[in-house]
C-alpha positions in Angstrom: 0.0 0.0 0.0 1.3 3.4 -0.9 1.7 5.9 1.9 2.2 9.6 2.0 3.6 12.3 4.2 0.9 13.5 6.5 0.9 17.1 5.2 0.7 15.9 1.6 -2.3 13.7 2.5 -4.1 16.7 4.2 -3.6 18.8 1.1 -4.9 16.0 -1.1 -8.0 15.5 0.9 -8.7 19.2 1.0 -8.7 19.4 -2.8 -10.0 15.8 -3.4 -10.8 16.3 -7.0 -7.9 17.6 -9.1 -10.1 18.0 -12.1 -13.1 19.9 -11.0 -11.9 21.2 -7.6 -15.1 20.1 -6.0 -14.9 19.4 -2.3 -15.7 15.9 -1.0 -19.4 15.4 -0.9 -20.2 18.0 -3.6 -20.0 15.7 -6.7 -23.0 14.4 -8.7 -23.8 10.8 -7.9 -24.0 8.9 -11.3 -27.3 7.3 -10.2 -29.0 10.7 -9.9 -31.3 9.8 -12.9 -32.8 6.9 -10.8 -32.7 8.8 -7.5 -32.8 12.6 -8.1 -33.4 13.2 -4.4 -29.7 12.5 -3.7 -29.0 16.2 -4.1 -32.5 17.6 -3.9 -34.6 16.1 -1.2 -37.8 17.8 -2.4 -37.8 15.1 -5.1 -38.8 12.4 -2.6 -42.2 13.6 -3.7 -41.6 11.6 -6.8 -42.7 8.6 -4.7 -45.7 9.2 -2.5 -45.2 5.9 -0.7 -42.3 4.7 1.6 -39.1 3.9 -0.3 -35.7 2.6 0.6 -32.6 2.9 -1.7 -29.1 1.6 -1.4 -26.2 2.6 -3.7 -22.6 1.3 -3.6 -19.7 2.1 -5.9 -15.9 1.5 -6.0 -13.6 3.5 -8.3 -10.6 1.7 -9.7 -8.1 4.5 -10.1 -4.7 2.9 -10.6 -3.7 3.4 -6.9 -4.2 1.6 -3.6 -7.1 2.6 -1.3 -9.1 3.6 -4.3 -12.3 5.7 -3.6 -15.5 4.0 -2.5 -19.0 5.4 -1.8 -22.1 4.0 -0.2 -25.4 5.8 0.2 -28.7 4.8 1.9 -31.7 6.9 1.3 -35.1 6.3 2.9 -38.2 8.4 2.5 -41.9 8.4 3.3 -44.8 10.7 4.2 -46.0 11.6 7.6 -49.3 13.1 6.3 -50.7 14.3 3.0 -48.2 16.7 1.5 -45.7 16.4 4.4 -42.8 13.9 4.0 -39.4 13.1 5.5 -36.2 11.9 3.9 -33.1 10.4 5.6 -29.8 10.0 3.8 -26.6 8.4 5.0 -23.7 9.0 2.7 -20.2 7.6 3.2 -17.2 8.3 1.0 -13.6 7.2 1.4 -10.5 8.0 -0.7 -7.0 7.1 0.4 -6.6 8.2 4.1 -9.7 10.4 4.1 -13.3 9.4 5.1 -16.4 11.5 4.9 -19.7 10.7 6.5 -22.8 12.8 6.0 -26.2 12.1 7.7 -29.0 14.3 6.3 -32.5 14.6 7.7 -34.9 16.6 5.6 -38.5 17.6 5.8 -40.4 17.9 2.6 -43.7 19.6 1.8 -45.5 19.7 -1.5 -48.7 21.2 -2.9 -50.6 20.1 -6.0 -50.6 22.5 -9.0 -52.9 20.1 -10.8 -54.1 17.2 -8.6 -55.8 15.3 -11.5 -52.5 15.1 -13.4 -50.4 14.8 -10.3 -48.3 18.0 -10.9 -46.6 19.1 -7.7 -44.5 22.0 -6.3 -42.2 20.6 -3.6 -39.9 22.2 -1.1 -37.4 20.8 1.4 -35.3 22.0 4.3 -32.5 19.6 5.6 -30.0 19.5 8.4 -26.7 17.6 8.2 -24.4 15.9 10.7 -21.0 15.6 9.0 -17.9 13.8 10.2 -14.6 13.9 8.4 -11.8 11.5 9.4 -8.1 11.5 8.6 -6.8 8.0 9.2 -3.4 8.5 10.8 -2.5 4.8 10.9 -2.0 4.8 7.2 0.3 7.8 7.0 4.1 8.1 7.5 5.3 11.1 9.5 8.7 12.1 8.2 9.3 14.9 10.7 7.3 14.6 13.9 8.3 18.2 14.9 6.8 19.7 11.8 4.7 22.7 13.0 2.2 21.8 10.3 1.3 18.7 12.4 0.6 20.6 15.6 -2.9 20.1 16.9 -4.1 18.1 13.9 -7.2 16.0 14.9 -8.2 12.6 13.5 -11.9 13.6 13.5 -13.7 16.7 12.7 -17.5 16.7 13.3 -19.6 19.5 12.0 -23.2 20.4 11.0 -24.7 22.1 8.0 -28.0 22.8 6.2 -29.5 22.5 2.7 -32.6 23.8 1.0 -34.3 23.4 -2.4 -37.5 23.1 -4.4 -38.8 21.3 -7.5 -41.7 20.9 -10.0 -42.6 17.3 -10.8 -45.1 14.7 -11.8 -44.6 11.1 -10.9 -43.3 9.0 -13.8 -43.4 12.0 -16.2 -41.0 14.9 -15.4 -39.1 16.8 -12.7 -36.9 19.9 -12.5 -35.3 21.2 -9.4 -32.9 23.6 -7.8 -31.2 23.1 -4.4 -28.2 24.3 -2.4 -26.1 22.7 0.2 -23.4 23.9 2.7 -25.5 26.9 3.6 -23.2 27.5 6.6 -19.5 28.2 6.2 -17.4 25.9 8.3 -13.6 25.5 8.4 -12.5 21.9 7.7 -8.9 22.3 8.9 -8.9 19.3 11.4 -8.4 21.8 14.3 -5.1 23.0 12.9 -4.9 26.8 12.7 -2.5 26.6 9.7 -5.0 24.7 7.6 -7.9 26.6 6.3 -10.4 24.8 4.2 -13.8 26.5 4.5 -16.9 24.7 3.1 -18.3 26.4 0.0 -22.0 26.6 -0.9 -22.9 24.4 -3.8 -25.9 24.8 -6.2 -27.5 21.7 -7.8 -29.8 21.6 -10.9 -31.6 18.4 -12.0 -34.2 17.6 -14.6 -35.7 14.8 -16.6 -38.7 14.1 -18.9 -40.2 10.8 -19.9 -41.4 10.5 -23.5 -43.8 7.6 -24.2 -42.8 6.0 -27.5 -45.7 3.5 -27.5 -47.5 1.3 -25.0 -44.3 -0.6 -24.0 -41.3 1.7 -24.6 -40.4 5.1 -23.1 -37.3 7.3 -23.4 -36.1 9.4 -20.5 -33.4 12.0 -21.0 -31.9 13.5 -17.8 -29.3 16.0 -16.7 -27.7 17.2 -13.5 -25.2 20.0 -12.8 -23.4 21.4 -9.7 -21.9 24.8 -9.5 -19.7 26.2 -6.7 -17.6 28.8 -8.4 -16.1 29.4 -11.9 -13.4 26.8 -11.1 -15.6 24.2 -9.5 -18.5 22.7 -11.4 -19.6 19.5 -13.1 -22.3 18.3 -15.5 -23.8 14.8 -16.0 -26.3 14.1 -18.9 -27.8 10.8 -20.1 -30.8 9.0 -21.5 -32.5 5.8 -20.5 -34.6 3.5 -22.7 -37.4 1.8 -20.6 -39.4 -1.3 -21.6 -42.7 -1.9 -20.0 -41.6 -0.3 -16.7 -39.6 -3.5 -16.1 -36.3 -3.1 -17.8 -34.1 -0.1 -18.5 -30.8 0.5 -20.3 -29.0 3.8 -20.5 -25.9 5.7 -21.4 -24.5 9.1 -20.5 -21.6 11.6 -20.4 -19.9 13.3 -17.4 -18.0 16.6 -17.7 -14.7 15.0 -16.7 -14.7 13.3 -20.1 -16.3 10.1 -18.7 -18.8 7.8 -20.3 -21.4 5.9 -18.2 -23.5 2.8 -19.1 -26.2 1.3 -16.9 -29.0 -1.3 -17.0 -31.5 -2.6 -14.5 -34.7 -4.5 -13.9 -37.8 -4.0 -11.8 -39.5 -7.0 -10.3 -42.7 -6.1 -8.5 -41.6 -3.6 -5.7 -37.9 -4.3 -6.1 -35.4 -2.6 -8.6 -31.8 -3.7 -9.2 -29.3 -1.8 -11.4 -25.6 -1.9 -12.4 -23.5 0.9 -13.7 -20.0 1.2 -15.2 -18.4 4.7 -15.6 -15.3 4.8 -17.8 -13.0 7.7 -16.8 -14.9 8.6 -13.7 -12.3 10.1 -11.4 -9.7 11.8 -13.5 -10.0 13.7 -16.8 -10.3 10.8 -19.2 -8.7 12.9 -22.0 -5.6 14.0 -20.0 -4.3 10.8 -18.4 -2.7 7.6 -19.7 -4.9 5.4 -17.6 -8.7 5.4 -17.4 -10.4 5.2 -14.0 -13.4 2.8 -13.9 -16.3 3.1 -11.5 -18.5 0.0 -10.8 -21.6 0.6 -8.8 -25.0 -1.0 -7.9 -28.4 0.3 -7.2 -31.1 -1.4 -5.1 -34.6 0.0 -4.4 -37.6 -1.3 -2.4 -41.0 0.4 -2.6 -43.6 -0.2 0.1 -47.4 0.1 -0.3 -46.8 0.6 -4.0 -50.5 0.6 -5.0 -51.3 3.9 -3.3 -50.7 6.1 -6.3 -49.6 9.7 -6.7 -52.6 11.6 -5.3 -51.0 12.0 -1.8 
């Protein structure tokens, strides 16, 4: 296993993505087209019944301790129009681990109840814990002042907000923002300043019915932090009889993604491969590959979208 100087590792984890300069946790999950609520909790209103989702991915990036990510998202409605979403997100890359627990309250009103058109809002709170795993690092100079006071853990809190327009199984478009509170992620070291930056997310998709069995769904997601930190993900899925889908897409780091899946009664299972997912696929001699899975369980599926 490759090991690094402690200061080098801290600098790497502060600027985790050398391509887009997005901070950890700010990227677009490649499964956003199946689960748009990942970055905009108001879109839990796409399913008016309790739903549980599990995502897991591992990026093969030509070095040891390659990045992994796991996400659990569960949602449901407390009463008509009032819902709740709980997301647990864990990311690890090298010696850095990031855990984000988000609890969001969602409220929607019907713009057209007969068609199911909704205007949905959410407000979320986050508990975040970043961890720097000292055991994997080599300290060359234990007296280096840059090491003074460095903590292994840094817990913090934050908030997010957003809204969307949507109709179940037809369309959605939404805008949201995370990291509403600026917090310094310097691991309690006064010489390391890494304030969180507010991120803005835009998502949208529309389903075109081709005939009674086939449908086509183009989708897009974008995140913007500043002029040097942004990303875009676009794709399209071909669906057959609401039971099988196959899709392809493009990510702004020069990556291509391919996914397919099946729905069996209240369960859905999917697999995705992203080619060139971590580094700029046009600028490096090796191509990073991301393999990930998607699992969904819908409860009380027959209740429809009138809630």
